[in-house]
C-alpha positions as CSV (number, residue, x, y, z in Angstrom):
1,M,0.0,-0.1,-0.1
2,R,2.8,2.5,0.9
3,R,4.7,1.4,-2.4
4,D,1.6,2.2,-4.3
5,L,1.1,5.8,-2.6
6,L,4.7,6.7,-3.3
7,V,4.4,5.5,-7.0
8,M,1.1,7.5,-7.3
9,G,2.7,10.6,-5.6
10,G,5.8,10.5,-7.8
11,M,3.5,10.3,-10.9
12,G,1.5,13.3,-9.5
13,V,4.9,15.3,-9.2
14,A,6.2,14.5,-12.6
15,L,2.8,15.4,-14.0
16,G,3.1,18.9,-12.2
17,V,6.6,19.5,-13.4
18,V,5.6,18.8,-16.9
19,L,2.7,20.8,-16.9
20,G,4.6,23.8,-15.2
21,Q,7.2,23.4,-17.9
22,M,4.4,24.1,-20.6
23,G,2.9,26.7,-18.9
24,F,-0.3,25.1,-17.4
25,F,0.1,27.3,-14.1
26,E,0.6,30.5,-15.8
27,G,-2.4,32.5,-15.0
28,E,-2.1,35.1,-17.6
29,K,-1.5,32.6,-20.3
30,M,-4.5,30.2,-19.5
31,G,-6.8,33.4,-18.8
32,R,-6.0,34.4,-22.5
33,G,-6.6,31.0,-23.9
34,L,-10.2,31.0,-22.3
35,V,-10.7,34.5,-23.5
36,N,-9.9,32.9,-27.2
37,A,-11.9,29.9,-26.6
38,G,-14.9,31.7,-25.8
39,R,-14.5,34.2,-29.0
40,F,-14.1,30.9,-31.0
41,A,-17.0,29.2,-29.7
42,R,-19.1,32.4,-30.3
43,D,-18.0,32.9,-34.0
44,L,-19.0,29.2,-34.5
45,F,-22.8,30.2,-34.2
46,P,-25.0,30.2,-36.1
47,P,-23.9,27.4,-38.3
48,D,-24.1,28.5,-42.0
49,A,-26.4,25.5,-43.5
50,S,-25.7,27.0,-47.2
51,V,-22.6,24.6,-47.3
52,T,-24.4,21.5,-46.4
53,P,-24.4,19.9,-50.0
54,T,-20.8,20.4,-50.2
55,A,-20.1,19.1,-46.7
56,V,-22.3,16.1,-47.4
57,K,-20.5,15.3,-50.5
58,A,-16.9,15.6,-48.9
59,M,-18.4,13.7,-45.8
60,L,-19.6,10.8,-48.3
61,E,-16.1,10.6,-49.5
62,T,-14.4,10.4,-46.1
63,V,-16.8,7.6,-45.1
64,Q,-15.9,5.8,-48.4
65,M,-12.3,6.2,-47.6
66,A,-12.6,5.1,-44.1
67,F,-14.6,2.0,-45.2
68,A,-12.5,0.8,-48.0
69,G,-9.2,1.6,-46.1
70,T,-10.3,-0.4,-43.0
71,L,-11.5,-3.4,-44.7
72,L,-8.4,-3.5,-47.1
73,G,-6.2,-3.2,-44.0
74,F,-8.3,-6.0,-42.1
75,L,-7.6,-8.4,-45.0
76,L,-4.1,-7.8,-44.9
77,S,-3.7,-7.6,-41.3
78,L,-5.5,-11.2,-40.4
79,P,-2.9,-13.1,-42.0
80,L,-0.1,-11.0,-40.6
81,G,-1.6,-11.5,-37.2
82,V,-1.6,-15.3,-37.6
83,L,1.9,-15.3,-38.8
84,G,2.9,-13.5,-35.6
85,V,1.3,-16.3,-33.4
86,R,4.2,-18.0,-31.5
87,F,2.5,-21.2,-30.7
88,L,2.0,-21.8,-34.5
89,F,4.9,-20.5,-36.2
90,P,8.6,-20.4,-35.3
91,R,10.6,-17.4,-34.3
92,P,12.2,-16.9,-37.9
93,V,8.4,-16.4,-38.9
94,T,6.8,-14.8,-36.0
95,Y,9.6,-12.0,-35.4
96,P,9.7,-10.5,-38.9
97,A,5.6,-10.5,-39.1
98,R,5.8,-8.9,-35.8
99,L,8.6,-6.4,-36.6
100,L,6.6,-5.6,-39.9
101,S,3.6,-4.7,-37.9
102,A,5.4,-2.5,-35.5
103,W,7.3,-0.8,-38.5
104,V,4.0,0.0,-40.2
105,R,2.3,1.2,-36.8
106,T,5.1,3.6,-36.2
107,V,4.0,5.9,-39.1
108,P,1.0,7.8,-38.3
109,A,-1.9,7.7,-40.8
110,L,-1.4,11.2,-41.7
111,L,2.2,10.6,-43.0
112,W,1.2,7.6,-44.7
113,A,-1.4,9.7,-46.8
114,I,1.5,12.1,-47.5
115,L,3.6,9.4,-48.8
116,F,0.7,8.0,-51.2
117,V,-0.2,11.7,-52.4
118,I,3.5,11.7,-53.5
119,V,3.0,8.3,-55.2
120,V,-0.5,8.1,-56.5
121,G,-1.4,11.9,-56.5
122,L,-4.0,14.0,-54.8
123,G,-7.5,12.4,-54.1
124,P,-9.2,9.9,-52.2
125,L,-7.2,6.9,-53.3
126,A,-4.0,8.2,-51.1
127,G,-6.3,8.6,-48.0
128,T,-7.8,5.1,-48.7
129,L,-4.2,3.5,-48.8
130,G,-2.9,5.3,-46.2
131,I,-5.7,4.3,-43.8
132,A,-5.2,0.7,-45.0
133,L,-1.6,0.6,-43.9
134,Y,-2.2,2.3,-40.7
135,T,-5.1,-0.2,-40.0
136,V,-2.6,-3.2,-40.8
137,G,-0.1,-1.8,-38.4
138,Y,-2.8,-2.0,-35.4
139,L,-4.9,-4.8,-36.4
140,S,-2.2,-7.2,-37.0
141,K,-0.7,-6.4,-33.5
142,L,-4.1,-6.7,-31.8
143,Y,-4.9,-10.0,-33.5
144,A,-1.5,-11.7,-32.9
145,D,-2.0,-10.9,-29.4
146,L,-5.5,-12.2,-29.6
147,F,-4.7,-15.2,-31.2
148,E,-2.0,-15.9,-28.7
149,G,-4.6,-16.1,-26.1
150,T,-6.4,-19.2,-27.5
151,D,-6.9,-21.8,-24.7
152,P,-3.6,-24.0,-24.8
153,E,-5.3,-27.0,-23.6
154,V,-7.7,-26.9,-26.6
155,V,-4.6,-26.4,-28.9
156,E,-2.7,-29.2,-27.6
157,A,-5.7,-31.4,-27.8
158,V,-6.5,-30.6,-31.3
159,R,-2.6,-31.0,-32.2
160,G,-2.4,-34.3,-30.5
161,V,-4.7,-35.7,-33.1
162,G,-2.7,-34.7,-35.9
163,A,-4.1,-31.4,-36.9
164,S,-1.8,-29.2,-39.2
165,R,-1.1,-25.4,-38.4
166,L,-4.0,-24.7,-41.1
167,H,-6.6,-26.7,-39.2
168,L,-5.5,-25.1,-35.9
169,V,-6.0,-21.8,-37.4
170,R,-9.5,-22.8,-39.0
171,F,-11.0,-24.7,-36.4
172,V,-9.5,-23.6,-33.1
173,V,-7.8,-20.0,-33.4
174,F,-10.5,-18.2,-35.6
175,P,-13.5,-19.7,-33.7
176,E,-12.0,-18.6,-30.2
177,G,-11.1,-15.3,-31.5
178,A,-14.3,-14.5,-33.5
179,N,-15.6,-11.8,-31.1
180,G,-12.5,-10.2,-30.8
181,V,-11.7,-10.0,-34.3
182,L,-15.1,-8.5,-34.9
183,A,-15.1,-6.2,-32.1
184,Q,-11.5,-4.8,-33.0
185,L,-12.7,-4.4,-36.5
186,L,-15.7,-2.3,-35.8
187,F,-13.6,-0.1,-33.3
188,M,-11.0,0.3,-36.2
189,L,-13.8,1.5,-38.6
190,E,-15.2,4.0,-36.2
191,Y,-11.8,5.3,-35.3
192,N,-10.7,5.6,-39.2
193,I,-13.9,7.5,-39.7
194,R,-12.6,10.0,-37.3
195,A,-8.9,9.8,-38.6
196,S,-9.8,10.2,-42.1
197,A,-11.4,13.7,-41.5
198,I,-8.1,15.2,-41.5
199,L,-6.6,13.5,-44.2
200,G,-7.8,16.1,-46.6
201,F,-5.3,18.5,-45.1
202,V,-2.5,17.0,-47.0
203,G,-4.8,16.6,-50.3
204,A,-5.7,13.1,-49.5
205,G,-9.5,13.8,-50.1
206,G,-12.6,14.0,-47.7
207,I,-14.0,16.3,-45.5
208,G,-10.6,17.4,-44.1
209,F,-10.1,19.8,-47.1
210,L,-13.1,21.9,-46.3
211,L,-12.0,21.9,-42.6
212,Q,-8.7,23.3,-43.5
213,A,-10.3,25.7,-46.1
214,Y,-12.8,27.0,-43.4
215,I,-10.1,27.5,-40.8
216,Q,-7.6,29.2,-42.9
217,T,-10.3,31.7,-44.3
218,L,-11.7,32.4,-40.7
219,E,-15.4,31.0,-41.9
220,Y,-16.2,29.8,-38.5
221,Q,-19.9,29.4,-39.1
222,R,-19.3,27.1,-42.2
223,L,-16.9,25.4,-40.0
224,A,-19.7,24.8,-37.4
225,T,-21.9,23.2,-39.9
226,V,-19.0,20.5,-41.0
227,L,-18.3,19.7,-37.4
228,L,-21.7,19.1,-36.7
229,L,-22.1,16.9,-39.6
230,L,-19.1,15.0,-38.8
231,L,-20.4,14.5,-35.2
232,G,-23.7,13.1,-36.7
233,V,-21.6,10.7,-38.7
234,V,-19.4,9.4,-35.9
235,L,-22.4,9.0,-33.6
236,G,-24.2,7.1,-36.4
237,M,-21.4,4.9,-36.7
238,E,-21.3,4.1,-33.2
239,A,-24.9,3.4,-32.9
240,L,-24.2,1.1,-36.2
241,G,-21.3,-0.7,-34.4
242,G,-23.5,-1.1,-31.4
243,W,-26.0,-2.9,-33.4
244,V,-23.6,-5.0,-35.1
245,R,-22.1,-6.1,-31.8
246,R,-25.5,-7.1,-30.5
247,R,-26.5,-9.0,-33.6
248,F,-23.3,-10.7,-34.5
249,L,-21.1,-11.2,-31.4
250,L,-21.1,-14.6,-30.0
251,T,-22.6,-14.8,-26.4
252,P,-22.0,-17.7,-24.0
253,S,-25.3,-19.9,-23.7
């Protein structure tokens, strides 16, 4: 108990030092920040509904990018995740698979989008490919760890009757990990819709182009319309994801 209190106290002190270095405790700076935040919030209203058709079209492109990029990344991450399972494959297989996953995961989606803008040009294709690689980096890591959590007794029992690696994956690993695979895929789709909203800042298509344009031209009422539309889409995706989980996730009988 005493050790826990010391650890928590040390973390609190470290947090205070870092915040102090950033100016968090400077009253004048924080006061100016609150005033600026109030002015910004005031300038957002009332939203300018005249840009709704343009915003809806850009939002549709963003959703398409997120959907296509997530599913493409999922199709690539599933086999990569399996190759990273250490009870299925030897170290010369699992180590490169996990290293590749870590390397892809190191690069942010925005940077991947910039690289693909250079490769394939401006537009939603660059954003879709950037989201796909970002998805591969995260889902392959999550799936490898998920699959390694398979009940070892079941694995040994199936292996004992002469099952191959393919049989283990098909009849043991995938069925036991099905709930986690679907849940993480849905979460990644929801996350990628949020993430893809900023890819337009680098010319990768979607709603981000409008966000950047309205911020740079100080058209905050139009910005408010885009933000409200984005909020509605995100809430809609969360509701859809909840329905899919209730409908398709396996529950203990």
